[in-house]
C-alpha positions as CSV (number, residue, x, y, z in Angstrom):
1,M,108.7,103.1,147.7
2,P,110.7,102.0,144.6
3,R,112.4,104.7,142.5
4,P,110.6,105.3,139.2
5,S,112.4,103.6,136.3
6,M,114.8,105.8,134.2
7,R,113.5,104.0,131.1
8,P,110.8,106.7,130.2
9,R,113.3,109.5,130.9
10,L,115.8,107.8,128.6
11,L,113.3,107.3,125.8
12,S,112.4,111.0,126.0
13,A,116.0,112.0,125.9
14,A,116.5,109.8,122.9
15,A,113.6,111.5,121.1
16,R,115.0,114.9,121.9
17,V,118.4,113.9,120.6
18,V,116.9,112.6,117.3
19,R,114.8,115.8,116.9
20,R,117.6,118.1,117.5
21,A,120.5,116.4,115.7
22,G,119.1,113.6,113.6
23,A,119.1,109.8,113.9
24,G,122.9,109.7,113.2
25,A,123.5,111.5,116.6
26,L,121.6,108.9,118.5
27,T,124.2,107.1,120.5
28,L,124.1,105.8,124.1
29,D,126.5,108.4,125.2
30,A,124.3,111.2,123.7
31,V,121.2,109.8,125.4
32,A,123.0,109.5,128.7
33,G,124.1,113.2,128.4
34,E,120.6,114.4,127.5
35,A,119.0,112.4,130.3
36,G,121.5,113.4,132.9
37,S,122.5,109.7,133.3
38,S,125.6,107.7,133.1
39,K,126.2,105.4,130.1
40,G,126.0,102.6,132.5
41,G,122.5,103.7,133.4
42,V,121.5,103.6,129.6
43,L,123.1,100.3,129.2
44,Y,121.0,98.8,132.1
45,H,117.8,99.5,130.3
46,F,119.1,99.3,126.7
47,P,122.2,97.0,126.3
48,T,122.6,98.1,122.7
49,K,121.8,101.0,120.4
50,A,119.3,98.6,118.5
51,A,117.6,97.9,121.8
52,L,117.3,101.7,122.3
53,V,115.9,102.2,118.8
54,T,113.4,99.4,119.3
55,G,112.4,100.9,122.7
56,L,111.9,104.3,121.2
57,V,109.8,103.0,118.3
58,D,107.7,100.8,120.7
59,E,107.2,103.8,122.9
60,V,106.1,106.1,120.1
61,L,103.6,103.4,118.8
62,D,102.4,102.4,122.4
63,V,101.7,106.1,123.4
64,F,99.8,106.6,120.2
65,E,97.8,103.4,120.5
66,A,96.9,104.0,124.2
67,E,95.6,107.4,123.4
68,V,93.3,106.0,120.7
69,D,92.2,103.3,123.0
70,R,91.3,105.8,125.8
71,R,89.4,107.9,123.4
72,A,87.6,105.1,121.8
73,A,86.6,103.9,125.3
74,Q,84.5,107.0,125.8
75,D,82.1,106.2,123.0
76,E,80.0,103.1,122.4
77,D,79.4,103.7,118.8
78,P,80.9,100.9,116.6
79,A,83.1,103.5,114.7
80,A,84.4,105.0,117.8
81,W,87.9,103.6,117.3
82,A,88.1,104.9,113.8
83,R,87.1,108.4,115.0
84,A,89.5,108.1,117.9
85,Y,92.3,107.1,115.6
86,V,91.8,110.2,113.6
87,D,91.5,112.5,116.6
88,A,94.6,111.0,118.3
89,T,96.6,111.4,115.0
90,F,95.9,115.1,114.8
91,D,96.2,115.8,118.5
92,V,99.3,113.8,119.3
93,A,101.2,114.9,116.1
94,V,100.5,118.5,117.1
95,S,101.2,118.2,120.8
96,Q,104.1,115.7,120.6
97,P,105.8,116.3,117.4
98,D,109.1,114.7,118.7
99,L,107.2,111.3,118.5
100,A,106.7,111.5,114.8
101,V,110.2,112.9,114.1
102,A,111.8,110.1,116.3
103,L,109.9,107.3,114.6
104,L,110.7,108.6,111.1
105,A,114.4,109.2,111.8
106,V,115.3,105.9,113.6
107,S,113.2,103.8,111.1
108,D,115.3,104.9,108.2
109,R,116.8,102.0,106.5
110,D,116.3,99.6,109.5
111,T,114.3,96.7,108.1
112,D,113.6,95.3,111.6
113,V,112.1,98.7,112.7
114,M,110.3,99.1,109.5
115,A,108.8,95.6,110.0
116,R,107.8,96.4,113.5
117,C,106.0,99.5,112.4
118,A,104.4,97.8,109.5
119,R,102.9,95.1,111.8
120,R,101.4,97.8,114.1
121,M,100.0,99.7,111.1
122,A,98.5,96.5,109.9
123,D,97.0,96.0,113.3
124,W,95.5,99.5,113.1
125,H,94.1,98.9,109.6
126,D,92.4,95.7,111.0
127,R,90.9,97.8,113.9
128,L,89.6,100.3,111.4
129,L,88.0,97.5,109.5
130,A,86.5,96.2,112.7
131,S,85.1,99.6,113.2
132,G,82.9,98.8,110.2
133,L,84.8,100.7,107.6
134,S,85.2,99.3,104.1
135,D,88.8,98.4,103.2
136,S,89.0,101.4,100.9
137,T,87.8,103.8,103.5
138,A,90.0,102.3,106.1
139,A,93.1,102.8,103.8
140,L,92.1,106.3,103.0
141,V,91.8,107.2,106.7
142,R,95.0,105.4,107.6
143,F,97.0,106.9,104.7
144,A,95.7,110.5,105.5
145,C,96.7,110.0,109.1
146,D,100.0,108.5,108.3
147,G,100.6,111.4,105.9
148,W,99.7,114.0,108.5
149,W,102.3,112.5,110.9
150,T,104.9,112.5,108.2
151,V,104.3,116.1,107.1
152,G,104.4,117.2,110.7
153,A,107.7,115.5,111.2
154,I,109.3,116.9,108.3
155,D,108.3,120.6,108.4
156,G,106.8,120.8,112.0
157,V,104.0,123.0,110.6
158,A,100.5,122.3,111.9
159,R,98.0,124.9,110.8
160,Q,95.0,124.8,113.1
161,G,92.7,125.5,110.3
162,S,94.1,122.7,108.3
163,V,93.8,120.3,111.3
164,D,90.2,121.3,111.9
165,H,89.1,120.9,108.3
166,L,91.0,117.6,107.7
167,R,89.7,116.2,110.9
168,A,86.1,117.1,110.0
169,R,86.6,115.5,106.4
170,L,87.9,112.3,107.9
171,H,85.1,112.2,110.5
172,A,82.6,112.7,107.7
173,L,84.2,109.8,105.7
174,V,84.2,107.5,108.6
175,D,80.5,108.4,109.5
176,E,79.4,108.0,105.9
177,D,81.0,104.5,105.6
178,A,80.3,103.1,109.1
179,P,77.3,100.9,109.7
180,R,74.5,102.7,111.6
């Protein structure tokens, strides 16, 4: 049986380095130390720091999108993806705050990373529209969710009452706008 790839472990280590010490501390050596790997082990999976950053960003976005898709698949309603997007935003931001912190930190002033994020967010906006939401409602839902991730990454505070209330308000907005 083949050994599991070190790649996921290295990406988790990179997220922890960024969370603890900021994006400036993200080096191949720091990730190797955090993961209990050699620098050569890191270089095998990520030949440059830019490749590591791209891998980290893709991992954050992929984990989130997979969670939205998993939740949406459990509901046949046309607006299921929009509700799943809201739920995944609040649940993932609370349960995995390192993801949002890492994404914010490594994307700072990196135009390639920002463009990568922008493409994914545009795709998500299109999927919100495909859920039957109007453009303005899709934008409101997306901006509220983006803001929640950002605030969570900056201050790490997630008040359960706020989560429940905001989630309910966004669900109501989706249900009010979605076709029946």
